[in-house]
Z-matrix of the N, CA and C atoms (Angstrom, degrees):
N
C 1 1.442
C 2 1.539 1 109.67
N 3 1.401 2 115.91 1 -41.96
C 4 1.402 3 119.65 2 177.05
C 5 1.557 4 113.08 3 -62.22
N 6 1.306 5 115.35 4 -35.24
C 7 1.430 6 119.94 5 177.72
C 8 1.508 7 112.78 6 -65.78
N 9 1.334 8 118.19 7 -39.25
C 10 1.438 9 122.93 8 177.76
C 11 1.535 10 110.17 9 -65.59
N 12 1.369 11 116.34 10 -43.51
C 13 1.460 12 117.20 11 178.07
C 14 1.509 13 112.15 12 -64.20
N 15 1.306 14 115.17 13 -41.27
C 16 1.472 15 120.32 14 -179.85
C 17 1.564 16 109.96 15 -65.22
N 18 1.300 17 117.64 16 -38.79
C 19 1.480 18 122.66 17 177.67
C 20 1.551 19 108.23 18 -64.59
N 21 1.323 20 118.48 19 -47.50
C 22 1.444 21 122.40 20 179.80
C 23 1.528 22 111.00 21 -59.83
N 24 1.372 23 113.32 22 -45.04
C 25 1.471 24 118.79 23 -178.77
C 26 1.542 25 108.86 24 -63.06
N 27 1.315 26 117.95 25 -41.87
C 28 1.474 27 120.77 26 -179.33
C 29 1.519 28 110.71 27 -63.65
N 30 1.393 29 115.20 28 -43.00
C 31 1.431 30 117.15 29 -179.58
C 32 1.499 31 111.52 30 -65.47
N 33 1.339 32 118.27 31 -38.50
C 34 1.477 33 120.27 32 -179.11
C 35 1.532 34 108.57 33 -66.68
N 36 1.316 35 117.65 34 -40.80
C 37 1.445 36 120.44 35 176.76
C 38 1.494 37 112.06 36 -60.30
N 39 1.338 38 116.98 37 -45.44
C 40 1.480 39 123.20 38 178.76
C 41 1.520 40 108.75 39 -59.34
N 42 1.291 41 118.79 40 -44.48
C 43 1.456 42 121.80 41 -178.66
C 44 1.529 43 111.16 42 -64.99
N 45 1.240 44 117.79 43 -38.87
C 46 1.510 45 122.78 44 176.10
C 47 1.540 46 109.02 45 -60.69
N 48 1.349 47 115.67 46 -49.21
C 49 1.446 48 120.34 47 -175.93
C 50 1.536 49 107.62 48 -63.69
N 51 1.361 50 120.62 49 -40.81
C 52 1.452 51 124.03 50 179.77
C 53 1.513 52 110.59 51 -63.28
N 54 1.273 53 117.89 52 -46.48
C 55 1.505 54 120.69 53 178.31
C 56 1.501 55 111.66 54 -63.20
N 57 1.352 56 116.83 55 -42.28
C 58 1.457 57 118.76 56 177.06
C 59 1.504 58 113.52 57 -61.00
N 60 1.349 59 116.38 58 -44.75
C 61 1.437 60 121.82 59 -178.68
C 62 1.484 61 110.95 60 -69.42
N 63 1.339 62 119.82 61 -41.04
C 64 1.444 63 122.61 62 179.98
C 65 1.500 64 110.80 63 -68.17
N 66 1.317 65 118.42 64 -38.80
C 67 1.451 66 119.46 65 176.19
C 68 1.531 67 112.10 66 -63.38
N 69 1.323 68 113.25 67 -40.97
C 70 1.451 69 119.57 68 178.07
C 71 1.533 70 111.39 69 -61.00
N 72 1.379 71 115.77 70 -46.49
C 73 1.446 72 119.46 71 178.90
C 74 1.481 73 111.90 72 -64.61
N 75 1.343 74 119.97 73 -33.10
C 76 1.452 75 123.75 74 -177.76
C 77 1.554 76 110.92 75 -63.86
N 78 1.327 77 117.74 76 -19.20
C 79 1.491 78 120.72 77 -176.94
C 80 1.498 79 112.76 78 -99.36
N 81 1.354 80 120.88 79 5.58
C 82 1.436 81 123.04 80 -172.97
C 83 1.586 82 109.65 81 -63.82
N 84 1.307 83 117.53 82 -34.90
C 85 1.459 84 120.07 83 -173.97
C 86 1.539 85 111.34 84 -85.93
N 87 1.283 86 118.26 85 -8.98
C 88 1.477 87 120.61 86 177.19
C 89 1.513 88 112.58 87 -74.32
N 90 1.307 89 116.96 88 138.80
C 91 1.459 90 118.96 89 -179.53
C 92 1.545 91 108.74 90 -68.10
N 93 1.355 92 114.54 91 151.13
C 94 1.442 93 118.56 92 -179.27
C 95 1.534 94 109.23 93 -65.01
N 96 1.297 95 115.47 94 138.39
C 97 1.480 96 121.43 95 178.00
C 98 1.513 97 108.66 96 -83.37
N 99 1.347 98 116.02 97 143.99
C 100 1.474 99 117.51 98 177.98
C 101 1.526 100 110.03 99 -63.67
N 102 1.331 101 115.31 100 144.20
C 103 1.461 102 119.63 101 176.60
C 104 1.479 103 108.93 102 -68.78
N 105 1.330 104 117.31 103 137.22
C 106 1.436 105 118.64 104 175.93
C 107 1.541 106 110.43 105 -106.83
N 108 1.232 107 115.73 106 109.57
C 109 1.480 108 123.82 107 174.90
C 110 1.462 109 111.94 108 -147.03
N 111 1.292 110 118.28 109 -177.84
C 112 1.483 111 121.70 110 -177.12
C 113 1.532 112 111.15 111 -62.48
N 114 1.315 113 118.00 112 -25.83
C 115 1.437 114 119.63 113 -174.49
C 116 1.540 115 112.84 114 -76.17
N 117 1.320 116 116.03 115 -23.35
C 118 1.496 117 121.59 116 -179.15
C 119 1.491 118 111.19 117 -80.93
N 120 1.381 119 113.76 118 118.79
C 121 1.447 120 117.08 119 176.58
C 122 1.538 121 107.74 120 -125.35
N 123 1.357 122 113.10 121 140.42
C 124 1.442 123 117.25 122 177.35
C 125 1.497 124 111.00 123 -80.88
N 126 1.300 125 119.73 124 133.89
C 127 1.459 126 121.22 125 179.51
C 128 1.545 127 106.32 126 -100.53
N 129 1.322 128 115.85 127 173.24
C 130 1.520 129 117.08 128 176.59
C 131 1.500 130 108.67 129 -65.60
N 132 1.287 131 119.18 130 -32.50
C 133 1.504 132 121.09 131 179.66
C 134 1.529 133 108.56 132 -63.27
N 135 1.309 134 119.08 133 -43.94
C 136 1.473 135 123.08 134 177.48
C 137 1.537 136 109.52 135 -55.47
N 138 1.337 137 114.90 136 -48.53
C 139 1.439 138 118.95 137 -179.25
C 140 1.500 139 114.41 138 -63.83
N 141 1.322 140 114.98 139 -38.58
C 142 1.456 141 119.67 140 175.67
C 143 1.526 142 112.03 141 -61.95
N 144 1.358 143 114.14 142 -47.75
C 145 1.468 144 119.33 143 176.91
C 146 1.534 145 112.20 144 -56.71
N 147 1.387 146 113.94 145 -43.04
C 148 1.473 147 117.47 146 -177.92
C 149 1.538 148 108.88 147 -67.65
N 150 1.309 149 120.78 148 -37.08
C 151 1.398 150 124.08 149 179.27
C 152 1.532 151 110.87 150 -66.10
N 153 1.390 152 115.65 151 -39.41
C 154 1.438 153 119.71 152 178.19
C 155 1.500 154 110.41 153 -66.93
N 156 1.395 155 116.88 154 -44.45
C 157 1.422 156 119.63 155 177.73
C 158 1.512 157 111.17 156 -58.22
N 159 1.344 158 117.23 157 -44.35
C 160 1.492 159 120.30 158 -179.46
C 161 1.519 160 108.65 159 -62.58
N 162 1.269 161 117.57 160 -40.80
C 163 1.469 162 121.47 161 -178.73
C 164 1.532 163 108.02 162 -63.44
N 165 1.334 164 118.09 163 -43.44
C 166 1.456 165 121.01 164 178.82
C 167 1.484 166 112.51 165 -66.17
N 168 1.361 167 116.52 166 -39.89
C 169 1.457 168 121.13 167 176.01
C 170 1.513 169 110.72 168 -61.44
N 171 1.293 170 117.58 169 -38.35
C 172 1.458 171 121.45 170 -178.74
C 173 1.517 172 109.48 171 -69.09
N 174 1.339 173 118.84 172 -35.57
C 175 1.496 174 122.06 173 179.24
C 176 1.529 175 107.28 174 -70.53
N 177 1.337 176 119.43 175 -39.99
C 178 1.429 177 121.31 176 -178.25
C 179 1.514 178 109.71 177 -68.52
N 180 1.361 179 115.74 178 -38.63
C 181 1.473 180 120.79 179 178.71
C 182 1.550 181 109.64 180 -65.19
N 183 1.359 182 116.18 181 -39.92
C 184 1.501 183 121.74 182 178.87
C 185 1.538 184 109.06 183 -59.98
N 186 1.270 185 116.85 184 -43.84
C 187 1.459 186 122.12 185 178.86
C 188 1.528 187 111.49 186 -60.81
N 189 1.363 188 114.03 187 -46.14
C 190 1.489 189 117.55 188 176.38
C 191 1.528 190 112.51 189 -61.44
N 192 1.317 191 116.47 190 -41.84
C 193 1.472 192 119.29 191 179.17
C 194 1.463 193 112.04 192 -63.83
N 195 1.368 194 117.87 193 -37.16
C 196 1.422 195 121.54 194 176.38
C 197 1.556 196 111.39 195 -64.47
N 198 1.344 197 114.65 196 -39.83
C 199 1.451 198 121.02 197 175.59
C 200 1.533 199 110.93 198 -61.30
N 201 1.301 200 115.28 199 -44.00
C 202 1.535 201 118.79 200 -179.28
C 203 1.503 202 110.12 201 -64.09
N 204 1.351 203 117.79 202 -40.73
C 205 1.486 204 120.71 203 177.64
C 206 1.547 205 112.26 204 -59.15
N 207 1.346 206 111.44 205 -43.78
C 208 1.436 207 118.57 206 177.86
C 209 1.530 208 112.11 207 -62.60
N 210 1.310 209 115.65 208 -43.57
C 211 1.481 210 120.06 209 177.54
C 212 1.544 211 109.09 210 -59.21
N 213 1.302 212 118.87 211 -41.28
C 214 1.452 213 123.08 212 179.60
C 215 1.556 214 111.67 213 -62.64
N 216 1.299 215 114.72 214 -40.01
C 217 1.480 216 120.93 215 178.54
C 218 1.531 217 110.25 216 -61.64
N 219 1.338 218 116.92 217 -39.82
C 220 1.458 219 121.90 218 -178.38
C 221 1.577 220 107.59 219 -75.00
N 222 1.312 221 118.50 220 -37.94
C 223 1.472 222 121.31 221 173.08
C 224 1.532 223 109.60 222 -55.10
N 225 1.313 224 117.85 223 -40.61
C 226 1.443 225 124.14 224 -175.87
C 227 1.570 226 112.17 225 -87.66
N 228 1.314 227 116.86 226 7.71
C 229 1.472 228 124.25 227 -179.82
C 230 1.538 229 111.01 228 52.95
N 231 1.312 230 115.24 229 39.26
C 232 1.472 231 121.24 230 -175.81
C 233 1.568 232 108.64 231 -102.88
N 234 1.347 233 114.74 232 89.03
C 235 1.444 234 121.86 233 -178.44
C 236 1.493 235 114.78 234 -58.57
N 237 1.364 236 119.07 235 -44.32
C 238 1.451 237 120.07 236 -176.85
C 239 1.523 238 112.42 237 -72.09
N 240 1.322 239 116.89 238 -36.28
C 241 1.438 240 121.30 239 176.07
C 242 1.511 241 111.96 240 -65.01
N 243 1.361 242 115.43 241 -40.06
C 244 1.474 243 121.68 242 179.82
C 245 1.570 244 107.52 243 -66.00
N 246 1.291 245 116.08 244 -39.95
C 247 1.528 246 116.21 245 176.84
C 248 1.525 247 112.93 246 -59.10
N 249 1.345 248 113.40 247 -46.03
C 250 1.492 249 120.35 248 179.42
C 251 1.528 250 110.08 249 -60.70
N 252 1.334 251 116.72 250 -46.74
C 253 1.450 252 121.08 251 -178.03
C 254 1.516 253 112.85 252 -70.72
N 255 1.368 254 118.05 253 -30.95
C 256 1.408 255 121.41 254 175.98
C 257 1.543 256 109.93 255 -62.76
N 258 1.289 257 116.16 256 -43.06
C 259 1.519 258 121.91 257 -177.43
C 260 1.544 259 108.38 258 -68.80
N 261 1.389 260 116.69 259 -36.36
C 262 1.448 261 119.82 260 179.36
C 263 1.479 262 109.91 261 -67.61
N 264 1.359 263 118.19 262 -43.58
C 265 1.456 264 123.30 263 179.09
C 266 1.494 265 109.13 264 -61.60
N 267 1.285 266 118.69 265 -41.92
C 268 1.494 267 121.86 266 -177.38
C 269 1.538 268 108.67 267 -60.10
N 270 1.385 269 117.48 268 -41.36
C 271 1.435 270 120.52 269 177.09
C 272 1.506 271 113.46 270 -64.24
N 273 1.331 272 116.56 271 -41.79
C 274 1.492 273 121.79 272 176.99
C 275 1.524 274 109.27 273 -61.53
N 276 1.294 275 118.49 274 -44.07
C 277 1.414 276 120.43 275 -177.81
C 278 1.569 277 112.56 276 -65.02
N 279 1.365 278 114.53 277 -40.85
C 280 1.459 279 119.54 278 175.91
C 281 1.507 280 113.17 279 -60.21
N 282 1.342 281 117.91 280 -32.46
C 283 1.466 282 122.16 281 -174.99
C 284 1.578 283 110.91 282 -86.27
N 285 1.303 284 116.82 283 -3.44
C 286 1.479 285 119.12 284 -177.04
C 287 1.544 286 108.58 285 -71.96
N 288 1.327 287 116.88 286 128.90
C 289 1.407 288 125.49 287 -179.65
C 290 1.548 289 109.67 288 -108.02
N 291 1.290 290 118.27 289 113.53
C 292 1.490 291 122.80 290 -172.53
C 293 1.572 292 108.73 291 -97.31
N 294 1.314 293 119.77 292 12.44
C 295 1.455 294 120.48 293 -172.71
C 296 1.519 295 115.34 294 -65.03
N 297 1.331 296 117.07 295 -17.80
C 298 1.503 297 119.35 296 179.67
C 299 1.566 298 112.87 297 -85.38
N 300 1.326 299 115.37 298 -0.65
C 301 1.439 300 120.25 299 178.57
C 302 1.559 301 111.39 300 -97.07
N 303 1.331 302 116.05 301 164.10
C 304 1.444 303 119.65 302 -179.49
C 305 1.537 304 109.18 303 -64.55
N 306 1.344 305 116.63 304 165.90
C 307 1.457 306 121.46 305 -177.41
C 308 1.523 307 111.74 306 -60.05
N 309 1.311 308 118.76 307 -42.93
C 310 1.457 309 122.72 308 178.66
C 311 1.527 310 109.59 309 -64.22
N 312 1.316 311 115.69 310 -45.98
C 313 1.481 312 119.25 311 177.46
C 314 1.479 313 113.22 312 -61.04
N 315 1.343 314 115.87 313 -41.11
C 316 1.473 315 119.67 314 177.88
C 317 1.507 316 111.64 315 -60.84
N 318 1.307 317 119.01 316 -41.54
C 319 1.454 318 123.05 317 176.67
C 320 1.509 319 111.60 318 -62.09
N 321 1.361 320 115.15 319 -46.55
C 322 1.467 321 118.12 320 177.65
C 323 1.529 322 111.55 321 -62.51
N 324 1.313 323 117.44 322 -46.00
C 325 1.440 324 121.70 323 -179.08
C 326 1.541 325 111.37 324 -61.85
N 327 1.318 326 114.61 325 -38.69
C 328 1.534 327 118.46 326 179.56
C 329 1.503 328 108.54 327 -57.91
N 330 1.392 329 115.67 328 -49.31
C 331 1.473 330 120.30 329 -178.27
C 332 1.542 331 109.83 330 -64.23
N 333 1.282 332 118.77 331 -44.45
C 334 1.471 333 122.93 332 -178.46
C 335 1.546 334 109.57 333 -61.36
N 336 1.352 335 114.95 334 -48.68
C 337 1.443 336 118.96 335 -174.40
C 338 1.585 337 111.26 336 -68.20
N 339 1.306 338 114.30 337 -36.37
C 340 1.455 339 119.83 338 176.96
C 341 1.529 340 110.22 339 -60.70
N 342 1.309 341 115.53 340 -48.94
C 343 1.484 342 120.14 341 179.29
C 344 1.535 343 112.16 342 -64.69
N 345 1.350 344 115.32 343 -44.68
C 346 1.472 345 119.54 344 -178.65
C 347 1.486 346 111.43 345 -63.36
N 348 1.336 347 116.92 346 -39.00
C 349 1.478 348 120.44 347 179.60
C 350 1.510 349 108.34 348 -62.88
N 351 1.319 350 118.45 349 -46.56
C 352 1.489 351 120.98 350 -179.41
C 353 1.535 352 110.08 351 -55.87
N 354 1.348 353 116.22 352 -46.13
C 355 1.457 354 119.50 353 179.33
C 356 1.495 355 113.61 354 -66.28
N 357 1.312 356 117.63 355 -37.68
C 358 1.497 357 122.03 356 178.08
C 359 1.516 358 108.44 357 -64.55
N 360 1.348 359 117.21 358 -42.07
C 361 1.504 360 119.71 359 177.63
C 362 1.490 361 111.80 360 -63.37
N 363 1.338 362 117.73 361 -42.41
C 364 1.440 363 119.68 362 175.96
C 365 1.586 364 112.36 363 -59.10
N 366 1.333 365 115.23 364 -42.41
C 367 1.427 366 119.47 365 176.66
C 368 1.521 367 111.37 366 -59.48
N 369 1.354 368 115.13 367 -34.18
C 370 1.458 369 121.11 368 178.50
C 371 1.503 370 116.76 369 -68.70
N 372 1.348 371 117.12 370 -5.34
C 373 1.442 372 119.17 371 -176.78
C 374 1.579 373 112.43 372 -138.75
N 375 1.344 374 117.50 373 18.65
C 376 1.456 375 120.83 374 -171.66
C 377 1.532 376 113.93 375 -119.82
N 378 1.326 377 114.39 376 163.87
C 379 1.495 378 119.53 377 169.30
C 380 1.501 379 107.24 378 -73.49
N 381 1.307 380 116.29 379 166.41
C 382 1.469 381 122.30 380 -171.12
C 383 1.536 382 112.98 381 -63.00
N 384 1.364 383 116.16 382 -34.59
C 385 1.479 384 118.34 383 179.12
C 386 1.517 385 110.30 384 -64.39
N 387 1.324 386 114.84 385 -44.68
C 388 1.483 387 121.36 386 177.12
C 389 1.489 388 113.19 387 -66.76
N 390 1.332 389 115.22 388 -35.63
C 391 1.531 390 119.65 389 178.66
C 392 1.555 391 107.32 390 -63.09
N 393 1.260 392 117.32 391 -41.86
C 394 1.508 393 120.68 392 -178.20
C 395 1.541 394 109.72 393 -66.59
N 396 1.312 395 118.93 394 -35.85
C 397 1.480 396 121.35 395 177.48
C 398 1.534 397 107.86 396 -61.79
N 399 1.369 398 115.53 397 -46.66
C 400 1.494 399 118.04 398 -179.27
C 401 1.519 400 111.33 399 -68.38
N 402 1.335 401 115.76 400 -32.81
C 403 1.470 402 121.24 401 -177.91
C 404 1.528 403 111.16 402 -61.29
N 405 1.362 404 114.90 403 -34.01
C 406 1.457 405 119.60 404 -179.54
C 407 1.529 406 111.20 405 -62.05
N 408 1.312 407 118.52 406 -43.36
C 409 1.463 408 121.64 407 -179.14
C 410 1.536 409 108.71 408 -77.54
N 411 1.329 410 118.02 409 -35.55
C 412 1.506 411 122.60 410 176.46
C 413 1.502 412 106.61 411 -58.38
N 414 1.297 413 120.53 412 -43.27
C 415 1.439 414 124.12 413 -178.16
C 416 1.545 415 111.98 414 -60.42
N 417 1.318 416 114.24 415 -41.02
C 418 1.478 417 117.11 416 175.74
C 419 1.544 418 110.57 417 -64.35
N 420 1.311 419 115.85 418 -40.86
C 421 1.465 420 120.58 419 176.95
C 422 1.515 421 112.10 420 -58.54
N 423 1.309 422 114.97 421 -44.49
C 424 1.480 423 120.90 422 -177.57
C 425 1.533 424 107.88 423 -64.85
N 426 1.285 425 117.69 424 -42.67
C 427 1.498 426 123.08 425 179.02
C 428 1.509 427 109.57 426 -60.66
N 429 1.326 428 117.11 427 -45.39
C 430 1.526 429 122.60 428 177.63
C 431 1.530 430 109.49 429 -61.33
N 432 1.320 431 115.68 430 -41.91
C 433 1.493 432 119.73 431 -176.08
C 434 1.502 433 108.87 432 -65.15
N 435 1.357 434 116.65 433 -44.68
C 436 1.508 435 120.88 434 -178.68
C 437 1.509 436 109.86 435 -63.23
N 438 1.316 437 118.25 436 -32.64
C 439 1.455 438 121.48 437 179.37
C 440 1.529 439 110.85 438 -61.61
N 441 1.354 440 113.80 439 -28.61
C 442 1.530 441 118.99 440 -179.78
C 443 1.519 442 111.13 441 -92.61
N 444 1.330 443 116.62 442 -48.98
C 445 1.470 444 121.91 443 -171.65
C 446 1.499 445 111.24 444 -81.43
N 447 1.348 446 118.63 445 -28.09
C 448 1.462 447 123.53 446 -173.23
C 449 1.523 448 108.73 447 72.53
N 450 1.283 449 117.14 448 175.63
C 451 1.465 450 121.03 449 174.68
C 452 1.544 451 109.36 450 -157.64
N 453 1.342 452 113.89 451 154.38
C 454 1.446 453 119.33 452 177.69
C 455 1.520 454 111.45 453 -84.76
N 456 1.342 455 118.19 454 -13.66
C 457 1.420 456 125.28 455 -178.73
C 458 1.532 457 112.60 456 -82.28
N 459 1.292 458 117.65 457 153.54
C 460 1.436 459 120.79 458 167.56
C 461 1.526 460 107.50 459 -89.38
N 462 1.325 461 115.99 460 123.20
C 463 1.466 462 120.70 461 -175.38
C 464 1.559 463 107.10 462 -120.41
N 465 1.278 464 113.74 463 145.41
C 466 1.486 465 120.76 464 177.40
C 467 1.541 466 108.50 465 -112.66
N 468 1.343 467 115.07 466 123.95
C 469 1.435 468 119.55 467 171.98
C 470 1.584 469 108.04 468 -86.12
N 471 1.276 470 117.43 469 119.20
C 472 1.452 471 121.79 470 -175.37
C 473 1.506 472 108.58 471 -116.87
N 474 1.374 473 114.45 472 159.00
C 475 1.478 474 120.40 473 -171.19
C 476 1.521 475 111.50 474 -142.81
N 477 1.317 476 115.31 475 134.73
C 478 1.441 477 119.53 476 173.02
C 479 1.537 478 107.76 477 -115.28
N 480 1.341 479 117.76 478 116.88
C 481 1.448 480 119.37 479 -177.37
C 482 1.563 481 113.91 480 -74.58
N 483 1.326 482 118.18 481 -14.45
C 484 1.422 483 120.72 482 -174.65
C 485 1.545 484 114.28 483 -90.69
N 486 1.323 485 117.61 484 -14.98
C 487 1.439 486 120.15 485 -176.50
C 488 1.538 487 110.36 486 -69.79
N 489 1.344 488 116.85 487 150.36
C 490 1.461 489 123.51 488 172.79
C 491 1.528 490 109.83 489 62.40
N 492 1.345 491 111.58 490 54.09
C 493 1.522 492 118.55 491 179.47
C 494 1.508 493 113.50 492 53.32
N 495 1.299 494 113.85 493 43.68
C 496 1.491 495 122.51 494 177.35
C 497 1.508 496 113.79 495 68.96
N 498 1.361 497 117.51 496 18.75
C 499 1.483 498 121.55 497 172.07
C 500 1.526 499 108.00 498 -81.29
N 501 1.366 500 114.94 499 -25.16
C 502 1.445 501 121.48 500 178.15
C 503 1.516 502 112.59 501 89.72
N 504 1.309 503 114.45 502 165.08
C 505 1.453 504 121.23 503 -179.07
C 506 1.494 505 109.11 504 -156.89
N 507 1.370 506 117.20 505 136.25
C 508 1.444 507 121.40 506 -179.53
C 509 1.520 508 109.24 507 -109.39
N 510 1.311 509 117.44 508 160.25
C 511 1.482 510 120.70 509 174.40
C 512 1.521 511 106.94 510 -155.54
N 513 1.289 512 114.74 511 169.27
C 514 1.490 513 121.63 512 179.82
C 515 1.541 514 108.74 513 -106.24
N 516 1.343 515 114.75 514 146.38
C 517 1.439 516 119.88 515 178.57
C 518 1.535 517 110.87 516 -142.22
N 519 1.300 518 117.55 517 153.54
C 520 1.443 519 121.14 518 176.02
C 521 1.505 520 110.67 519 -86.07
N 522 1.369 521 118.94 520 -12.07
C 523 1.454 522 124.34 521 -179.79
C 524 1.473 523 108.44 522 -120.01
N 525 1.372 524 115.65 523 150.58
C 526 1.467 525 118.84 524 175.37
C 527 1.481 526 114.85 525 -80.36
N 528 1.365 527 115.21 526 -9.14
C 529 1.434 528 120.66 527 177.70
C 530 1.539 529 110.93 528 -75.76
N 531 1.331 530 118.52 529 129.60
C 532 1.462 531 124.39 530 -175.65
C 533 1.498 532 110.79 531 -73.38
N 534 1.369 533 113.35 532 120.47
C 535 1.476 534 121.40 533 170.39
C 536 1.526 535 104.09 534 -133.47
N 537 1.310 536 114.53 535 103.03
C 538 1.511 537 121.75 536 -167.91
C 539 1.545 538 111.64 537 -76.49
N 540 1.343 539 117.86 538 115.46
C 541 1.423 540 119.92 539 176.14
C 542 1.529 541 116.18 540 -77.02
N 543 1.355 542 114.96 541 -14.14
C 544 1.441 543 117.99 542 -176.52
C 545 1.580 544 112.60 543 -87.01
N 546 1.322 545 116.04 544 -20.29
C 547 1.460 546 119.43 545 -178.84
C 548 1.516 547 111.88 546 -123.60
N 549 1.307 548 120.11 547 -15.55
C 550 1.436 549 122.67 548 -179.51
C 551 1.515 550 110.72 549 56.48
N 552 1.347 551 116.01 550 -130.44
C 553 1.484 552 122.07 551 -176.26
C 554 1.485 553 112.64 552 -64.79
N 555 1.350 554 118.03 553 -28.68
C 556 1.509 555 119.81 554 -177.32
C 557 1.510 556 111.66 555 -59.38
N 558 1.332 557 116.57 556 -42.36
C 559 1.463 558 120.52 557 -177.81
C 560 1.556 559 108.91 558 -147.52
N 561 1.327 560 111.91 559 64.24
C 562 1.467 561 120.39 560 -171.38
C 563 1.535 562 113.22 561 -56.59
N 564 1.315 563 117.33 562 -40.49
C 565 1.446 564 119.20 563 -172.08
C 566 1.572 565 112.16 564 -107.04
N 567 1.338 566 116.39 565 19.93
C 568 1.417 567 119.79 566 178.98
C 569 1.554 568 109.67 567 -77.79
N 570 1.273 569 118.58 568 121.48
C 571 1.438 570 122.12 569 178.35
C 572 1.507 571 112.65 570 141.73
N 573 1.330 572 115.14 571 -176.64
C 574 1.467 573 120.39 572 179.57
C 575 1.525 574 107.49 573 -153.70
N 576 1.341 575 113.67 574 160.89
C 577 1.456 576 119.10 575 174.48
C 578 1.475 577 107.46 576 -80.35
N 579 1.345 578 120.55 577 124.76
C 580 1.492 579 124.54 578 176.69
C 581 1.484 580 111.87 579 -84.41
N 582 1.360 581 115.71 580 -42.56
C 583 1.458 582 121.32 581 -176.98
C 584 1.489 583 111.79 582 -165.75
N 585 1.303 584 116.74 583 155.05
C 586 1.443 585 123.76 584 174.53
C 587 1.518 586 107.23 585 -100.20
N 588 1.371 587 114.59 586 134.04
C 589 1.413 588 120.97 587 177.10
C 590 1.517 589 107.70 588 -107.22
N 591 1.324 590 115.93 589 126.54
C 592 1.468 591 124.40 590 -176.45
C 593 1.490 592 110.27 591 86.25
């Protein structure tokens, strides 16, 4: 009986150590947080920077929400709604200001946003088959943008292996439940979650 208790105790201790170590490793890529003590004071510049960052975050989140609305229109096979949302998304992308990011990030974002805007505009004037073709590239652009801007939302990257003559196509979703924008009603649940972002 003592051996069983000792074994269970050892296993519990090992589990605690593993969780502690894995949680610690999971935070390696996070930037260091500023120390909070009496010596740290916020200046007006800090507040301005924070307000600018929050404003940029809000614009990036608005672009993502526009993308998700467009995805839902394609899931519902709604060509006219997708046209409207494609044009709305194009306008949101054009108004995105990347000036608060580093020079290299600004260059990347400029390319991503330019490409995404072009695809959103095409979606705004196409039939649903052509909209879905542009949505595939737009989805890659959105994934690349999120890699730079980050997001406060939990996003699921999903993938359908059968789209585009079995070349496959990925998209982003706010839910882990599969709702396929490439096939709509024809194959609504075809696909899988590839990864969770955030």
